[in-house]
C-alpha positions in Angstrom: 123.0 45.1 84.5 119.8 47.3 85.0 119.2 47.0 81.3 119.0 43.1 80.9 116.6 43.3 83.9 114.1 45.9 82.4 114.0 44.0 79.1 113.2 40.9 81.2 109.5 41.7 81.7 108.9 43.5 78.2 110.1 40.3 76.1 107.8 38.2 78.5 104.9 40.6 77.7 105.7 40.3 74.0 105.7 36.6 73.9 102.8 36.0 75.7 101.0 38.6 73.2 102.5 36.8 70.3 101.1 33.5 71.4 97.9 35.0 72.0 97.6 36.5 68.7 98.3 32.9 67.4 95.8 31.4 69.9 93.2 33.5 68.6 94.1 33.1 65.2 93.7 29.6 65.2 90.5 29.4 67.0 89.2 31.8 64.4 90.0 29.6 61.7 88.2 26.9 63.4 84.9 29.0 63.3 85.0 30.5 66.7 84.0 34.4 67.1 85.8 37.1 69.3 83.6 38.0 72.1 86.7 40.0 74.3 90.3 39.7 74.8 92.6 40.1 77.8 89.8 41.1 80.5 91.1 42.0 83.8 89.7 42.1 87.2 91.3 42.1 90.3 90.6 38.2 90.7 91.9 37.2 87.6 92.5 37.6 83.8 90.3 35.8 80.7 93.1 35.9 77.9 90.1 34.9 75.5 86.3 34.9 75.3 84.8 33.8 72.2 81.6 32.0 71.1 81.4 28.7 69.4 78.0 28.6 67.7 75.6 29.1 70.8 78.4 28.2 73.9 80.5 31.1 75.2 84.2 29.8 75.3 86.8 31.0 78.0 89.9 30.3 76.6 93.2 30.0 78.9 96.3 30.3 76.6 99.5 28.6 78.3 103.2 28.8 76.6 105.9 26.9 77.8 109.4 27.3 76.0 111.1 24.2 77.6 109.1 20.8 78.7 111.6 20.7 81.9 108.2 21.5 84.3 105.4 19.8 82.0 103.3 21.4 79.3 101.4 24.6 79.5 98.1 22.8 80.1 99.9 21.2 83.4 100.0 24.7 84.8 96.1 25.3 85.0 96.1 23.6 88.3 93.0 24.0 90.7 93.8 26.9 92.1 94.1 28.7 88.4 90.8 27.0 87.5 89.1 28.6 90.6 90.4 32.0 89.3 89.5 31.7 85.3 85.9 30.3 87.1 85.2 33.3 89.0 86.6 35.7 86.3 83.8 33.9 84.0 81.4 34.7 86.4 82.0 38.0 86.6 82.2 38.6 82.7 78.7 37.0 82.2 77.1 39.0 85.3 78.6 42.2 83.5 77.6 40.8 79.8 73.8 40.2 80.4 73.4 39.5 76.5 75.2 36.1 77.0 74.8 35.7 80.9 72.6 32.5 80.2 74.6 31.0 77.3 76.0 27.4 77.8 79.9 27.9 78.4 83.0 26.1 78.3 86.6 26.4 79.6 89.1 25.4 77.0 92.9 25.6 77.2 95.5 26.4 74.2 98.6 24.9 75.0 101.2 26.5 73.1 105.0 25.7 72.7 108.3 26.5 70.3 108.8 29.9 68.6 106.3 32.2 70.6 105.9 34.1 66.7 105.2 30.6 65.1 103.8 28.5 68.0 102.7 24.6 68.2 98.9 24.7 68.9 97.6 21.9 70.9 93.6 22.9 71.5 91.9 21.3 74.4 88.2 21.9 74.5 86.3 21.8 77.5 89.6 21.1 79.7 87.8 21.5 82.9 84.2 22.3 83.9 83.2 25.2 86.4 81.4 22.5 89.0 84.8 20.6 89.1 86.6 23.5 91.1 
């Protein structure tokens, strides 16, 4: 049915936005502060950019409704990490006020109900020099 096909991407986007919102709220409650959200470059996207003290934190939010293929954190493979590091480098180049701040890459692994997901925060999930 044409209607069912058209709904798929919309539902997926809405689900992703709900999970990112939940992850952002979780990080704000933990004391982080917003810098930017959904920063898109041709080579990749940064879900959340936040500040934790003096540290700039690039947060990748990954959701899995089912564990058939592993958890969300498992999907942040070497290829995805390289894309995130390149996008972070561009972001820092274009944001001189924080360009020299220490940085880290965190992953929020989300599962369950997208409106109220279970969140696992993996601080310093990987380092830029590993990519």
